TORFITI-38799 format. One record per residue (C-alpha): x, y, z; residue in three letters. Coordinates in steps of 0.5 Angstrom, whole numbers, plus 2048, in hexadecimal, padded with zeros to 3 digits. Example, Ala and Ser with C-alpha at 12.3 -4.5 7.8 and 13.67 -1.06 7.14 Angstrom:
REM TORFITI-38799
8197F7810ALA;81B7FE80ESER;
END
This chain:
REM TORFITI-38799
72875194DMET;729756949ARG;72C754942ILE;73075A93FGLU;72E75B937LYS;73575B933ALA;73775F92ESER;73C76092AASN;73D76892CARG;73F766933LEU;745769934VAL;748765939GLY;74775F935ILE;74A76292FASP;750765933LEU;75075D935ILE;75175B92ELYS;75676092CVAL;75A75E932ILE;759756930ALA;75C758929CYS;76275C92CPHE;764756930LEU;76475192AVAL;769755927ILE;76D75692DVAL;76C74E92ELEU;76F74D926HIS;774753927THR;77875292ECYS;77874A92DPHE;77F74692ETHR;77F73F92ELEU;78173B934ASN;784741938ASP;78274293ESER;786748940ARG;78274E944VAL;78475493ETHR;77F75993DILE;77D756936SER;77B74F93ASER;77875493FILE;773756939MET;771750936TYR;76F74D93DTYR;76A75393ETHR;768751938GLY;76474B93BVAL;75D74E93BMET;75D74F934ALA;759749931ILE;755748938PRO;75274F937LEU;75174E92FPHE;74C748931PHE;74974C937MET;747752933ALA;74474E92EASN;74074A933GLY;73E750937TYR;73B753930LEU;73874D92ELEU;73474A933PHE;72D74C933GLY;72E74E92CLYS;72A748929SER;72474C92BARG;724751925LYS;72874B921ASP;728744923LYS;72C74291DTRP;73274891ETYR;737742920SER;73673F91ATYR;737744916LYS;73E746919LYS;73F73F918ILE;73E740910GLY;742746910ARG;748743914ILE;74873E90ELEU;747742908LEU;74D74690ALEU;75174190CALA;75073E905PHE;751744901ILE;757745905TYR;75A73E904CYS;75873F8FCVAL;75D7458FCILE;7627418FFILE;76173C8FASER;7627408F5ILE;7687438F7TYR;76C73D8F9ASN;76A73A8F3GLY;76D7408EFVAL;7737418F3MET;77573A8F5TYR;7717368F0HIS;76E7328F6GLN;7667318F6PHE;7637328FCLEU;75C72F8FEASN;758735900PRO;753730903PHE;75872C908SER;75C732909GLU;75673590CMET;754730911LEU;75C72F913SER;75C737915ASN;756737919LEU;75673191CPHE;75C72F91DPHE;76173591DALA;765733917GLU;767736910GLY;76873D90ETYR;76273F912LEU;76473C918TRP;76174191DPHE;75A74091APHE;75973B91FTRP;756741923PHE;75074091EPHE;74F73991EGLY;74E739925ALA;74973E924LEU;746739920ILE;746734924LEU;74373992AILE;73E73C925TYR;73B734923LEU;73973492BILE;73873B92CPHE;73073A92BPRO;72F735930ALA;734739935ILE;73073F934ASP;72973C936TYR;72B73B93CLEU;72D74193DTYR;72774493BLEU;72273F93EHIS;72673B943LYS;72B73F947LEU;72C73A94CLYS;72F735947TYR;73373B944PHE;73773C94APHE;73873494BILE;73B733944PHE;73F73A945SER;74273794CGLY;742730949PHE;747733943LEU;74B737948ILE;74D73194CLEU;74E72D945ALA;754733944GLN;75673194BCYS;75772B949LEU;75B72B943VAL;75F730947ASP;76172B94CPHE;762726946LEU;76772B943ASN;76B72B949ILE;76B72494ATYR;76D722944PHE;773727944SER;77572594BVAL;77571D949GLU;77671D941TYR;779724940ASN;77372593CASP;76C72993BLEU;76672593BPHE;76372A937GLN;76972A932LEU;76572492FHIS;75E72892EILE;75D72D928SER;75C733929GLN;755734927PRO;75372E92APHE;755730931ARG;74E732933LEU;74F73193AGLU;75273893ASER;74F73C934HIS;74873A935LEU;74973C93DSER;74B74293CTYR;746744935PHE;74174193BVAL;744745941LEU;74374C93DGLY;73B74A93DGLY;73C749945VAL;73F74F946ILE;739753941LYS;735750946LEU;73875194ELEU;73C75794CLYS;73875C94FPRO;739757955ARG;740755955ILE;74375C951GLN;74675F959LYS;74B75A959TYR;74D75C952ALA;752762955LYS;758764952LEU;75D762957ARG;75A75B957ASN;75B75A950VAL;76275D950LEU;763758956LEU;761752953LEU;76475494BTYR;76B75494FVAL;76A74E953LEU;76874B94CALA;76E74D949ILE;77374A94EVAL;76F74494ETYR;770743947GLN;777744947PHE;77873F94EPHE;77573994AMET;77973B944ILE;77F73B947LYS;77F73594CASN;779730948PHE;776732942TYR;77A72F93CPRO;777735937ILE;77673D938ASN;77073D934TYR;76A742938CYS;76573D935GLU;76673893APHE;76573C940PHE;75E73E93ETYR;75A739942ASP;75E73B949ASN;75973E94EILE;75E74494FILE;75D746947ILE;755745948ILE;75574994EGLY;75974E94ALEU;75574E944CYS;74F74F947SER;75075594CLEU;754758946PHE;74E757942PHE;74975A947ILE;74E760949TYR;74E762941ILE;74776093FSER;745765945ASN;74876B941ILE;74276E93EGLN;74577593BLYS;74C777939THR;74F77D935LYS;750779930TRP;74A77592FASP;74A776928LYS;751773927GLU;75076D92AILE;74A76B927SER;74E76C921LEU;754768923LEU;74F762925ALA;74B76291FSER;75276091CLEU;75375B921VAL;75275591CMET;755757917VAL;75B75991ATHR;75C75291DTYR;75B74F917ILE;761753913PHE;765755919HIS;76A74E917HIS;76A751910PHE;76D757912VAL;772755918ILE;77574F912ILE;77575690DALA;77975A913TYR;77E754915GLY;78075490DARG;78175B90DPHE;78575C913ALA;78A755910LYS;78B75990AILE;78C76090CVAL;79075D913GLY;78F763917LEU;79076191FASP;78A765921PHE;78576291DLEU;78675B921TYR;78475F928ILE;77D75B92APHE;77A76292CILE;77B765925ILE;77975F922LYS;77275E926LEU;770766925ILE;77176591DPHE;76E75F91DVAL;768761921TYR;76876891DILE;769765916ALA;764760917THR;75F764919SER;760769914LEU;75F76490FLEU;759761912SER;756768911TRP;75876990BVAL;755761908LEU;74F76390CLEU;74E769908LYS;74C764902ASN;744762902PRO;74575C8FFTYR;74C75A904LEU;74875D90ALYS;742757909GLU;748752908ILE;74C75390DLEU;746755912LYS;74674F918ILE;
END
């Protein structure tokens, strides 16, 4: 079985990271709480269901097999995440002290951000989930490199766990008007995050054999089916309309897998340099996009222009503005070293 070499310059993987980053901003600009109506905004929101799974899959695709060169790689990544999160929390603590005369403990704030999706940096839960994955990654990577049979068994077990959690979500919603995953902090939903991460490694191994099934029509068909399914469940069963409660559904798993294979097959485009540039900005864009959204909302409120509240304008502005901000910040070598995750 051929193991494909990982490279940060694989244009298909770069494009997947760019798409995932854009879809995260779609999730955070097109969402309307507890609204099950079929609108352009809500349709856009449910197209973003692949965002987080694609991020984990891309990480897994690139990391599996990397320990042949650097067995401490995943632990170095943990160190970088903790350093960045701590610096960020220190800055916020100082700002909060100066502006509101309230002291925030940067250590407790960092733990809340990373592992409980709470506080100013609640969206750092993604990095908390990565930390948990990176802690056990060397053991899984050993299976990938030396015990492929057990690696595939493990990946199958994770997908079964996802299906079980999806069933529990449906059961809880029908019986108790509740969701099973509502009681599990996002970073600890490892049946989902770890499964998609490992799925990236599985695709890396099997892509030559299964890429023939990843046709555009199949991807589009599953995409439409996934959107319809989400609307159906929100309207009839689920008490809350967050995309995150669909990550474990078999339709979404299939969609993310086919989409990942289809896009990763792209080897060359006319915009390779632009795609690679945007891909290099992805993590920084993720880190700062929330604050750009807040700034945009405050500006729109102060100015009071109705067109600023149109979601598509907000989406485009936030993505472009955050990408430009990330590009400027990474021009500074010191900031680049800190922000590199």
